[in-house]
N, C-alpha and C positions, 0 to 999 in steps of 0.2 A: 533344267526344268525338272520339277518335282513330279513324282508319280504317286497316285493313290490307288490302292488295291480295291476292286470292286466287291470282292468276297474275302472271307476270312482265309488265311493261309494256314494249312495244317502241315506241320513239319514233324517228322519222327524224331525222337529223343537222340537217336544216333544215325544221322544222315548216311545214306549208302552210296549216293552218286554225287559227283562234283557240283552239280547244280543246286541240289538240296543243301549241301554243306555251305556253299557261298551264300545262299539265300538266308539260311539260319544265322550265319555269322553277321550279315547285315542287320537282321532284326535284333539279334542279341546286343549288337553295339548300340543301337538306338535305344533299347530298353535300359541299358546300363546307364545312359546319359540322361534319361528322362526322370521327372520328379513324380514319385507315387502320389496318388489322390490323397489330399490332406484337407481336413475340414477347416483349419485355420487359413490355409492358402485360398481355399474356396471363398471364405468370408472375407478375406482382404481383397480378392479380385472383384468382389461384389460391391466394394465401397465406391462412392462417387465424390471424391474430394475436390475442393476448389483450390485455387492458387494459394500457396502458403499454408495449406492445411498440414497437420501432422497426424500420425496414426498413434492411438492410444487404446489400451485395453481397459474397458469400462463395464463394470457389473457383469463380467463374464463374457463379454463380446468385444470384438474389434470395432472401433469407431474412428471416423475422420473427425478431427477436432480442430477448431481455430487456435491460433497462438493464444488469444485472450483466455479461452477455456482451459487450455493447458496451464497457463501461468496461474490461474485461480487455484487449480489443483496443487501445483507446486508450492504456492504460498501457504496453502492450508497444511501441507506436510512438512514445510520448512520450519525448523525450531530456532534458527538464527535470526539475527536482526535484518531488517529490510532497509534501514537507513531512513532518510527523510521521505514522508509520504504525503506531506502537504505543507504549504507555506503561504501565509498571508503577508502582504508587504504594502506599506504606505510611505510615500516620499514627500508628504506635505504635513505640515503641523496641524494639530487638532483644533477644534474650536475651544476657546478657553471657558473656564468655568469658576464660579465662586461657590459652588456647592461644598458643604463641609462634611458630607457623609457619603459612604459608599453607595447607599441606597438612591442617592440622587446624582451619582457620578456622570460624567460625560463620556459617551461612547467613542471609541477611537478606531478599533479594527476588529474584524472578525475573520476566523479561518475555520475550516472543517475538514474531517477525514472520516472514512469508513474504517472502523476498527473491528477486529476479530476476537472472539471469546478467548480469554486467557492469555492474550499477548500483551506484553508491557509496552506502554507508549510513554514518551517524554514530551512534555508541552513546554516550550521556552519562548518567553519574549525577551530577547537579548538586548542589553544595553539601550533600554528605552530612554530617549531624550526627554527630559521634563524641565519645566521652568515655572517661576513665579515672578510676579511684579514687585513683591517685597519678600524679605527673608521670612522663612516659615517652613511648614511641612506640606508635602504633597503625597497623596495616596494613589497607588496603582493596584489594580486587581485584575485577575482572570476569573470569569465565571463561565459556566458551560450548561448545555442541555445535551441529552443523549437520544432524544426522539425525533431529531431533525427539525425541532422547532427553533425559532429565532431566540437566541439567548439575550437576556437583558441584564442590567446592573444588579438586579436583585435575585438573578438566578443562582444556582448552587455555586459557591465560591470554591475555586480550584487552588488559588494561591493569592496572596496579596502582600503588599509592603507599604511601609511609610518611609519617605525619603526626605531629607533636610536640605533646604537651601540656606546659605549663611550670609549672602550679600544682597543688597537692594540692586535695582538696575536690571532685572530680568536675566540673570545668568542661567546657563544651560548646564544640566548635570545628566548622568546616566545611571540607570538601575536595571537589573535583570531579575525577572520572575521566571521560576522554573518549578515544574511538578511532575510526578509520574502518575500513571492511571492505568488500571487493568479492567477492562469491561467484563461483566459476568455473562454477557451475550453479545452477538453481533449487533453493532449499532453505529449510527452516524453521530460522531461527536462534533458539536459546534462550540467554539471558544470565542469569548469576547474579551477584549482589553479595554479597560476604562480608567479614567483619571478623575480625581477630585482634590479639592483644597482641604486638608485636614484642619489647618488653622485659617483664620479669616484672611482673605486675600484672593488674588485671581491667579489660576494655574492652568496648565495645559501640557501636552506633549509636543515636542519638537522633532521635526523630521525633514530631510532633504535627500536628494539623490545619493550623497555621499554618506549620510547617516540616516538610513531608513528605519521606520518603526516596523518591526516584524513579529509574527507568531509562527514558530516552527514546530511541526509535529513529526516525531520520529517513531518508528517501530524498532523496538530493542530486542524483539524475539519473544519466545514463550517465557512467561513470568515464572521464575524458580521458586517463588514464594519467599517468605522471610527466612533468610539464612543467617541473619546477624544475631549478636548477643548484646542485650541490654545491661547496663551497670547502674 
């Protein structure tokens, strides 16, 4: 059973009787094991965290934070790459088109990601399957918007390519588009892949479960700027 003193105990610095000495020893031992009053501990004790919360120092004060809030701060401070942050995937072939210019291309697939200021991203459409009903050239492009509006085939071009088919009979080939991008401000990047026939004919993209059409967006870390040498 614990006991609580009703009044303050006054003990001389040098006890003279056995009872005083024993009491002082008891009080001194408790005092030595106690934690002195501390403003940080007081602030921490006043927190009301929920399950899975973490404690973080924010703007000069201790705060209970969610994992998502902590991750946001860690990402902002992290200079290394975060890896793949978004991926669009299609496992069916696109609608075919006879359009012969990028401005009237057929939309195929869109992907989007939230990007942070000054961080380098890589946007890739890997090994896109394409086909024509006759030999000729096929155009593929990536266009984008940065204000969270829907990108179109005439939006700003990120990358494009023309690919050749050499045989009739609708053979399937593959081509890869890739580009890097560094935003000047926090933004939502939306990227569109589209296809068109460069030369007269019918073209489209091919995809199935084993050969999907994809757009992959990767965070490569803080952009170091141009460190290359041109010749």
